[in-house]
C-alpha positions as CSV (number, residue, x, y, z in Angstrom):
1,M,104.3,160.6,56.1
2,G,103.8,161.8,59.7
3,I,101.8,164.3,61.8
4,S,102.4,166.1,65.0
5,Y,100.0,167.2,67.7
6,G,100.6,168.8,71.0
7,A,99.2,167.3,74.2
8,M,95.5,168.1,74.4
9,T,94.8,167.7,78.1
10,A,96.7,168.1,81.4
11,P,99.8,165.9,81.6
12,V,99.6,162.6,83.5
13,R,100.2,163.1,87.2
14,T,99.9,159.7,88.9
15,G,101.4,156.3,88.2
16,A,97.9,154.8,87.7
17,E,97.0,157.5,85.1
18,R,100.2,156.9,83.3
19,A,99.7,153.1,83.3
20,T,96.2,153.5,81.9
21,L,97.4,155.9,79.2
22,V,100.2,153.6,78.2
23,R,97.9,150.5,78.2
24,R,95.2,152.3,76.1
25,T,97.8,153.7,73.7
26,Y,99.6,150.4,72.9
27,S,96.4,148.4,72.8
28,L,95.2,150.8,70.1
29,V,98.5,150.7,68.3
30,F,98.4,146.8,68.3
31,A,94.8,146.8,67.1
32,G,95.7,149.3,64.3
33,V,98.6,147.1,63.1
34,V,96.4,144.0,63.1
35,V,93.7,145.9,61.0
36,T,96.4,147.1,58.6
37,V,97.8,143.7,58.1
38,L,94.4,142.1,57.5
39,S,93.3,144.9,55.1
40,C,96.6,144.7,53.2
41,W,96.3,140.9,52.9
42,W,92.7,141.3,51.7
43,A,93.6,144.0,49.2
44,M,96.4,141.8,47.8
45,S,93.7,139.3,46.8
46,Q,91.8,142.0,44.8
47,P,93.9,142.8,41.7
48,S,91.4,145.5,40.5
49,L,91.6,147.3,43.8
50,M,95.4,147.2,43.9
51,G,95.4,148.4,40.3
52,L,93.2,151.4,41.2
53,V,95.4,152.2,44.2
54,A,98.6,152.0,42.2
55,A,97.1,154.2,39.5
56,H,95.9,156.8,41.9
57,P,98.0,156.6,45.1
58,F,97.4,160.3,46.0
59,L,93.6,159.7,46.0
60,T,94.0,156.8,48.4
61,F,96.3,158.9,50.5
62,F,93.8,161.8,50.7
63,A,91.1,159.2,51.6
64,T,93.0,158.4,54.8
65,L,92.9,162.0,55.9
66,A,89.1,162.0,56.6
67,P,89.2,159.3,59.3
68,L,92.5,160.7,60.6
69,L,91.0,164.1,61.1
70,G,87.9,162.5,62.5
71,A,90.0,160.6,65.0
72,Q,91.5,163.9,66.2
73,Y,88.2,165.7,66.3
74,F,86.3,163.0,68.1
75,R,89.3,162.0,70.3
76,R,87.3,162.1,73.5
77,Q,84.1,160.5,72.2
78,F,84.4,156.8,72.7
79,P,83.8,154.6,70.7
80,L,83.7,157.0,67.7
81,N,87.4,157.9,68.3
82,I,88.4,154.2,68.1
83,G,86.3,153.6,65.1
84,M,87.8,156.5,63.2
85,T,91.3,155.4,64.1
86,L,90.7,151.8,63.0
87,L,89.2,153.0,59.7
88,F,92.3,155.1,59.1
89,T,94.5,152.0,59.7
90,L,92.3,149.9,57.4
91,I,92.8,152.4,54.5
92,Q,96.5,152.5,55.2
93,G,96.6,148.8,54.7
94,I,94.9,149.1,51.3
95,W,97.3,152.0,50.4
96,I,100.5,150.0,50.9
97,S,99.1,146.7,49.4
98,P,100.6,147.3,45.9
99,L,104.0,147.9,47.3
100,V,103.9,144.8,49.5
101,F,102.5,142.7,46.6
102,V,105.2,143.7,44.2
103,M,108.0,143.1,46.7
104,E,106.6,139.7,47.7
105,Q,106.4,138.7,44.0
106,R,110.0,139.6,43.4
107,Q,111.4,138.4,46.8
108,P,109.1,136.1,48.7
109,G,109.2,136.6,52.4
110,V,110.6,140.1,52.3
111,A,107.5,141.6,54.0
112,T,107.9,139.2,56.9
113,Q,111.6,140.1,57.2
114,A,110.7,143.8,57.2
115,A,108.0,143.3,59.8
116,V,110.4,141.5,62.1
117,L,113.0,144.2,61.8
118,T,110.5,146.9,62.3
119,L,109.1,145.3,65.5
120,S,112.6,144.6,66.8
121,T,113.6,148.2,66.3
122,F,110.3,149.3,67.9
123,G,110.9,147.2,71.0
124,V,114.5,148.5,71.4
125,L,113.7,152.1,70.9
126,T,110.6,152.1,73.0
127,A,112.5,150.5,75.9
128,Y,115.2,153.0,75.5
129,A,112.8,155.9,75.6
130,F,111.1,154.6,78.7
131,V,114.2,153.7,80.6
132,S,116.4,156.7,79.7
133,R,116.3,159.8,81.9
134,R,117.2,162.0,79.0
135,D,115.0,164.9,77.9
136,F,114.1,164.2,74.3
137,S,112.0,167.4,73.8
138,A,114.6,168.9,71.4
139,W,114.3,165.9,69.1
140,G,110.9,166.9,67.9
141,S,111.8,170.1,65.9
142,F,115.0,168.4,64.6
143,F,113.2,165.3,63.2
144,V,110.2,167.3,62.0
145,V,112.6,169.3,59.8
146,G,114.1,166.1,58.6
147,L,110.6,164.8,57.8
148,W,109.9,167.8,55.6
149,V,113.2,167.4,53.8
150,L,112.3,163.7,53.2
151,I,108.9,164.7,51.8
152,G,110.6,167.3,49.5
153,T,113.2,164.9,48.2
154,S,110.7,162.1,47.7
155,L,108.5,164.4,45.6
156,L,111.5,165.4,43.5
157,N,112.5,161.7,43.1
158,M,109.0,160.9,41.8
159,F,110.0,162.9,38.7
160,F,113.6,161.8,38.3
161,Q,113.1,158.1,39.2
162,N,116.6,157.6,40.5
163,Q,117.0,154.2,42.1
164,T,120.1,155.1,44.1
165,A,118.3,158.2,45.5
166,S,115.4,156.0,46.4
167,L,117.6,153.8,48.6
168,W,119.2,156.8,50.3
169,I,115.7,158.2,51.0
170,A,114.5,154.9,52.4
171,G,117.6,154.8,54.7
172,A,117.0,158.4,55.8
173,T,113.3,157.5,56.4
174,V,114.3,154.7,58.8
175,L,116.5,157.1,60.8
176,V,114.0,159.9,60.9
177,F,111.1,157.8,62.1
178,S,113.3,156.0,64.6
179,G,114.0,159.4,66.1
180,M,110.4,160.3,65.9
181,L,109.4,157.1,67.7
182,V,111.8,157.9,70.6
183,Y,110.4,161.4,70.7
184,D,106.7,160.3,70.6
185,T,107.3,157.6,73.2
186,W,108.9,160.3,75.4
187,R,105.9,162.5,74.9
188,L,103.6,159.6,75.9
189,R,105.5,159.3,79.1
190,N,105.9,163.0,79.9
191,Q,103.5,165.2,78.0
192,Y,100.3,163.5,77.0
193,G,97.2,163.7,79.1
194,P,95.0,160.8,80.2
195,E,92.6,161.3,77.3
196,D,95.3,161.7,74.6
197,Y,95.7,158.0,73.9
198,V,94.2,158.2,70.4
199,I,96.6,160.9,69.3
200,A,99.5,159.1,70.9
201,A,98.5,155.8,69.3
202,V,98.2,157.5,65.8
203,Q,101.7,159.0,66.2
204,I,103.3,155.8,67.2
205,Y,101.4,153.8,64.5
206,L,102.6,156.2,61.8
207,D,106.2,155.9,63.0
208,L,105.9,152.1,62.7
209,L,104.2,152.2,59.3
210,N,106.8,154.5,57.8
211,M,109.7,152.5,59.2
212,F,108.2,149.3,57.8
213,T,107.7,150.6,54.3
214,A,111.2,152.1,54.3
215,I,112.8,148.9,55.6
216,L,110.8,147.0,52.9
217,R,112.3,149.2,50.2
218,L,115.8,148.8,51.6
219,L,115.5,145.0,51.7
220,G,114.2,145.1,48.1
221,G,117.3,147.0,47.1
222,R,117.4,148.2,43.5
223,R,114.4,146.0,42.6
């Protein structure tokens, strides 16, 4: 679901450096979201591709790891770092396309509702993390433990197929990644260095993506 990296360079020291880091990070997050939306929309028009992804979701998931690791490895080599990141977000869009397609077929407009709720939550939590003077460093270990618990329970539920448990897991996912978003935003402001915008963008992008899919499942209910 998510990944965690430490700051790779010296922390931002000046207001100008921080402004540049924030601008680069959120520009890349926005570009990644647009690429994911477009690739998901395109994949939904390709039934054979969606069928392949639905039949082999783990293969698609592992396919995202190569560009993700590439984005980390080439994080200081522009434009290769940007290309790897956008390739990662493109494959993510293909990966979630069967879920979005099925939910839209059963409840038209639900993906738009989930997107609006996700972006609204993102705006509120990001503003809170930037405005608040609190130290959110302790949130990292807490929510990482919660993330591993979610992964474990999700794997178990794949075998038991309990719909009620699925709803509880989706609700917990929203809470965990809301906390991770606050923590990652705090890291962007306080810990990341000037050249860490790719890593920061991937973290925030994954928080958004996991929140979106969880909210989508919640809105779909038992369907």
